[in-house]
C-alpha positions in Angstrom: 65.3 -13.9 20.6 69.2 -14.0 20.3 71.3 -11.6 21.0 75.0 -10.8 20.3 76.9 -9.6 22.4 80.8 -8.7 21.1 80.4 -6.8 18.3 80.1 -8.7 14.9 81.4 -6.2 12.8 84.4 -6.0 15.1 85.6 -9.4 14.3 84.9 -9.0 11.2 87.2 -6.2 10.7 89.6 -7.7 12.0 89.3 -11.2 10.4 92.5 -11.0 8.3 95.0 -13.7 8.1 97.4 -12.4 10.6 94.4 -12.0 13.4 94.3 -13.8 15.8 91.7 -16.4 15.7 87.8 -16.2 16.3 85.8 -18.1 18.6 82.2 -18.2 18.0 80.8 -19.2 22.0 77.6 -18.9 24.3 75.9 -18.9 27.2 78.2 -16.6 29.6 79.2 -14.4 27.4 81.7 -11.9 30.8 83.2 -15.5 31.3 84.3 -16.2 28.0 84.8 -12.4 27.0 87.8 -13.4 29.9 88.8 -16.4 28.8 88.7 -15.2 25.0 91.9 -12.7 26.1 93.4 -15.4 28.2 93.6 -17.8 25.0 94.6 -14.4 22.5 91.7 -15.5 20.4 88.3 -12.9 19.3 85.0 -14.0 20.8 81.8 -13.6 18.7 79.4 -14.8 22.3 75.6 -14.9 21.8 73.9 -14.9 25.6 71.5 -17.8 25.2 71.5 -20.9 23.7 71.8 -20.5 19.4 71.1 -24.1 18.7 67.3 -23.5 19.0 66.4 -20.9 16.4 67.9 -20.7 12.8 68.3 -16.9 13.3 72.2 -17.4 14.9 72.5 -18.9 11.7 73.3 -15.6 10.0 74.8 -13.9 12.6 77.2 -17.3 12.7 78.1 -17.0 9.1 78.5 -13.2 9.5 81.7 -13.9 12.2 82.7 -16.4 10.2 84.6 -18.2 13.4 87.8 -20.2 13.3 86.5 -21.9 16.0 83.2 -22.9 16.6 81.3 -23.9 20.4 78.8 -26.4 19.8 76.8 -29.2 21.9 78.0 -32.6 21.9 74.6 -33.8 20.7 75.4 -32.0 17.4 78.4 -34.3 16.3 77.3 -36.1 13.9 75.7 -32.0 12.0 79.2 -30.9 12.2 81.4 -33.7 12.0 80.8 -36.7 9.5 77.8 -34.7 7.8 80.3 -32.8 6.3 78.0 -29.9 6.3 78.7 -25.9 5.1 79.6 -25.6 9.7 81.7 -28.6 9.8 85.1 -29.2 11.8 88.0 -30.3 11.1 88.9 -34.3 12.2 91.8 -33.7 15.1 94.2 -35.9 16.3 93.9 -37.7 19.0 90.5 -36.1 19.2 87.8 -36.5 16.6 85.4 -34.1 15.2 85.4 -32.7 19.1 87.9 -31.1 21.6 85.3 -31.6 25.2 85.7 -28.3 26.6 82.8 -29.7 28.9 80.5 -33.0 29.4 78.1 -30.8 27.2 80.3 -28.8 25.1 82.8 -29.2 22.2 85.2 -26.6 20.5 86.3 -27.0 16.7 88.0 -25.7 14.0 86.1 -25.0 10.9 86.8 -26.3 7.6 86.9 -23.1 6.1 89.1 -21.6 8.6 92.0 -19.8 6.8 93.6 -20.0 10.4 93.5 -23.4 11.2 97.2 -23.9 13.2 96.6 -21.2 15.4 93.4 -22.0 16.0 94.1 -25.4 16.7 97.1 -24.8 18.9 94.3 -21.9 21.2 91.5 -25.3 22.5 94.0 -26.0 25.2 93.3 -22.8 26.4 89.6 -22.7 26.2 87.2 -24.5 28.9 83.6 -24.0 28.7 81.8 -22.6 32.4 78.8 -24.9 33.5 75.7 -24.8 31.9 71.8 -25.2 32.7 71.4 -26.7 29.0 72.1 -27.2 26.0 69.2 -28.2 24.4 69.2 -28.9 20.5 65.9 -27.5 18.6 63.5 -25.8 15.3 66.3 -25.9 12.6 69.3 -27.6 14.0 66.9 -29.9 14.9 66.1 -30.7 11.7 68.7 -30.6 10.4 70.5 -33.7 12.9 67.7 -35.5 11.6 69.1 -35.4 8.4 72.6 -35.6 9.4 71.5 -39.3 10.5 70.4 -39.9 7.4 73.2 -38.8 5.0 75.6 -40.9 5.7 75.4 -43.5 2.9 77.6 -43.3 0.0 74.1 -43.0 -2.5 71.0 -41.5 -1.8 68.9 -42.6 -4.7 66.3 -39.6 -6.1 63.2 -40.3 -7.5 62.9 -38.5 -10.8 59.8 -37.8 -12.7 61.1 -37.6 -15.9 61.7 -41.6 -16.2 64.8 -41.0 -19.4 66.8 -39.4 -15.7 68.4 -41.3 -13.0 69.3 -39.1 -10.3 71.6 -39.2 -7.7 73.2 -37.6 -4.7 76.9 -39.2 -4.9 79.3 -39.2 -1.0 82.5 -39.9 -1.1 86.2 -38.9 -0.3 88.4 -36.7 -3.2 91.9 -36.9 -1.7 91.5 -36.0 2.4 88.7 -34.2 1.4 85.0 -34.7 1.9 82.6 -34.7 -2.0 79.2 -34.9 -2.0 77.8 -34.8 -5.7 74.0 -34.4 -7.1 74.6 -36.2 -10.5 71.5 -36.8 -13.2 72.6 -39.8 -16.4 70.5 -39.4 -19.6 69.4 -42.3 -21.1 71.8 -40.6 -24.6 73.8 -37.3 -24.5 70.8 -34.0 -24.9 71.5 -30.9 -25.6 72.2 -28.6 -22.3 73.1 -24.8 -22.1 74.9 -23.8 -19.4 75.6 -20.6 -18.0 78.9 -22.4 -16.9 80.1 -24.0 -20.1 77.9 -22.6 -22.4 76.2 -24.6 -25.0 77.0 -28.7 -25.3 75.7 -32.3 -25.5 76.4 -33.8 -22.5 75.2 -37.5 -21.3 75.1 -36.6 -17.4 74.7 -33.2 -15.5 75.6 -32.3 -11.9 76.4 -29.7 -9.3 79.7 -30.9 -7.0 79.8 -29.6 -3.0 83.0 -28.1 -3.0 83.9 -28.8 1.2 84.6 -25.6 3.1 89.0 -26.6 3.4 88.9 -26.2 -0.3 87.6 -22.6 -1.0 90.9 -20.9 -1.0 91.9 -22.4 -3.7 89.3 -24.0 -6.8 91.3 -23.7 -9.0 92.1 -28.1 -8.9 88.2 -28.0 -10.1 89.3 -29.9 -13.5 91.4 -32.5 -11.3 87.4 -32.6 -9.5 85.3 -33.2 -12.8 87.6 -36.0 -13.9 87.8 -37.6 -10.6 83.9 -37.8 -10.8 83.9 -38.8 -14.7 86.2 -42.0 -13.5 83.9 -42.6 -10.5 80.5 -42.5 -12.8 82.3 -44.3 -16.2 81.7 -41.4 -18.6 84.7 -39.0 -20.2 84.6 -35.9 -18.4 83.6 -33.9 -21.8 80.2 -35.1 -21.5 79.5 -34.1 -18.1 78.2 -30.7 -17.2 78.6 -29.6 -14.3 77.9 -26.8 -11.1 79.8 -26.1 -7.9 78.6 -24.7 -4.6 80.1 -24.2 -1.0 76.1 -25.3 0.4 75.6 -28.9 1.5 74.7 -31.3 -1.0 72.2 -33.2 1.4 70.5 -29.4 1.6 69.2 -29.3 -2.4 65.8 -29.0 -2.8 63.4 -30.0 -5.5 60.1 -29.2 -7.2 57.9 -30.5 -10.2 54.9 -29.0 -12.4 53.6 -30.8 -15.0 50.5 -29.9 -17.2 48.8 -32.8 -19.5 52.6 -34.2 -21.3 54.9 -31.4 -20.4 56.7 -31.7 -17.0 59.5 -29.4 -15.7 61.0 -30.5 -12.8 63.9 -28.4 -11.3 66.9 -29.1 -8.9 68.3 -25.9 -6.5 70.6 -26.0 -4.2 71.3 -21.8 -2.6 72.5 -20.2 -0.1 72.9 -16.2 0.7 75.2 -15.5 3.8 77.9 -14.8 1.8 77.8 -12.9 -1.0 74.4 -11.7 -2.0 74.5 -8.8 -3.9 72.1 -6.8 -6.1 73.0 -6.1 -9.7 74.7 -2.7 -11.3 74.8 -1.6 -8.0 77.3 -4.0 -5.9 80.7 -3.9 -8.1 81.9 -7.0 -9.3 86.2 -7.6 -9.2 87.1 -10.7 -11.0 88.4 -10.0 -14.3 88.7 -13.1 -16.8 92.1 -13.0 -17.8 94.1 -15.6 -20.6 95.0 -18.0 -17.8 90.3 -18.0 -16.7 88.9 -17.8 -13.1 87.1 -20.4 -11.5 84.0 -20.1 -10.0 81.7 -21.6 -7.2 77.4 -20.9 -7.9 76.0 -20.4 -4.4 72.6 -20.5 -5.7 72.8 -23.0 -8.8 69.7 -23.9 -10.6 69.2 -26.7 -12.5 66.2 -27.5 -14.7 64.8 -30.5 -16.9 62.1 -30.5 -19.2 60.7 -33.5 -20.4 60.2 -31.8 -24.5 62.7 -31.1 -27.4 63.7 -27.9 -26.3 65.2 -25.0 -29.2 68.2 -23.3 -28.5 65.9 -20.5 -27.6 63.9 -21.6 -25.5 66.7 -22.6 -23.5 68.0 -19.1 -23.2 64.2 -17.6 -21.8 64.0 -20.3 -19.6 67.9 -18.9 -18.1 66.0 -15.3 -17.9 62.3 -17.1 -16.6 64.5 -18.7 -13.8 66.6 -15.9 -12.8 63.1 -13.7 -12.5 61.7 -16.0 -9.9 65.2 -16.3 -8.1 64.9 -12.6 -7.7 61.1 -12.2 -6.6 62.1 -15.2 -3.8 65.4 -13.0 -2.5 63.1 -9.9 -2.6 60.0 -11.5 -0.9 62.1 -13.2 1.4 63.6 -9.7 2.5 67.9 -10.9 1.3 70.2 -8.2 1.8 72.9 -7.4 -0.3 76.4 -8.6 1.3 77.3 -5.3 0.7 74.8 -3.0 0.7 72.9 -3.6 3.5 70.4 -1.5 2.8 69.5 -2.8 -0.4 67.8 -6.7 -1.4 69.6 -8.4 -3.3 69.3 -10.0 -7.0 71.0 -12.9 -6.2 74.4 -13.7 -5.7 77.9 -13.2 -7.7 78.0 -16.8 -8.4 74.8 -18.2 -9.3 74.6 -20.0 -12.4 71.8 -21.9 -14.3 72.0 -25.0 -16.1 68.3 -26.0 -18.5 67.9 -29.6 -19.7 66.1 -30.5 -23.0 65.5 -34.2 -21.8 62.6 -35.0 -24.3 62.3 -35.8 -27.8 58.7 -34.7 -28.6 57.2 -31.8 -29.4 59.2 -28.4 -30.2 59.4 -25.3 -27.8 60.8 -21.6 -29.3 60.6 -19.7 -26.3 60.0 -19.7 -22.3 58.1 -16.2 -22.3 57.4 -15.1 -19.3 53.6 -15.5 -21.7 54.2 -18.8 -21.7 52.8 -21.9 -20.4 56.6 -23.3 -20.3 58.2 -20.0 -18.7 54.9 -20.4 -16.3 56.1 -23.9 -15.3 60.2 -22.9 -14.9 59.1 -20.3 -12.7 56.9 -21.5 -10.1 59.3 -24.5 -10.2 62.1 -22.9 -9.6 60.4 -20.0 -6.8 58.8 -23.3 -4.7 62.2 -25.3 -5.1 64.5 -21.9 -3.7 61.7 -21.5 -1.0 62.5 -24.5 0.5 66.8 -24.6 -0.6 66.9 -21.6 1.7 65.0 -23.1 4.8 67.3 -26.5 4.5 70.5 -24.3 4.1 69.3 -20.9 5.8 66.6 -21.3 7.5 65.8 -18.7 5.9 61.7 -18.5 6.0 58.9 -16.3 4.8 56.1 -18.0 6.6 55.7 -15.8 9.7 56.8 -17.5 12.8 53.0 -18.5 14.7 51.8 -20.5 12.2 55.7 -22.5 12.1 53.5 -24.6 15.4 56.7 -25.9 17.3 58.2 -27.8 15.0 60.8 -27.2 12.0 59.4 -29.7 9.8 56.3 -27.5 9.7 57.8 -25.1 8.1 59.2 -27.1 5.3 55.9 -29.1 5.1 54.3 -25.7 4.2 56.3 -25.4 0.8 54.8 -28.6 -0.7 57.9 -31.3 -0.1 55.0 -34.1 -1.2 56.6 -34.2 -5.1 57.5 -37.6 -6.0 61.4 -36.8 -6.2 61.5 -36.4 -3.0 64.7 -38.2 -1.1 64.4 -41.9 -1.2 65.9 -42.8 2.8 
């Protein structure tokens, strides 16, 4: 069991624009406490090695570190992979500011105190460590990182008239990743972000942490993506997220000639909330607002759906999402005594991807409603394992590899990523 030494709550309270940078460190916490005092940083220190278990992920997220200490062996994950916890590329050092033979310091890309954090790096040196072993969830993600450096990764789809892939590119100075699905012709969709419309493609856009403080350029991101895929912006419907697109999960349900395919990205360590109890503070004004979704669901059905069916599909998907969070015991970020029902920025797209049939309902007693709920459930379990390391199965049943846990979630679907 990994134990945090210096209270995360203290670091969180002190985490303001004028506070000293927060350092996530581990190992000899007495040493790091002294070094942190000298370097004027706030230590969030773990005894032991946090890179052997996914249990450390929630605590790292809570500390919101500006500076991260990590093993050099994880450089592909913290650097070029550009995942949610990635660090900035520093002039003269790359992604690793070396503090020992085995360890690197990095400045988190989402830090609001980047300049101050960079200034503190020369004042921090790591003590000798016995080992910097990487295992469990972290090893699984490292292996994924070694394969996630291609400009494009095609995704097999169970619905023939859909073409899907993950695009990786740089938009300005920032890395971007987008899961994009193109249709054979414009199809009716219902989006909780854009409403009812016809679209030639839908997608899920991963926003790099360095952009989280200012998402008002979302329309520009959409225009740039439209140019890359050769479609007018109005014909594309997107969701946006801070969850790494390389942690996207899929599930397919079939019955005779009816197919439901779901693609999910999910993260719950930042703004999980219980609806009706945790208060919302965002107010829509004439100048608008911009949302960045945390649990994003893209649901494709190979039949013609009436608007009523698409609307009821959103209910089924939301119920399934909430059930998963309850079963995983995900707590509200704002009231730890309560279970979360979702996050404050969730979004859904329903796609009527076929021409045959005429479905008017996806109610709870319908087969279509069941297939949608089942697909969301399975894909969301997998997505939360990939992003947050959450798993419903007891540790004793996971054997010795995180891939065993992954396999328990039934990944043997035809839409698995082509590697």
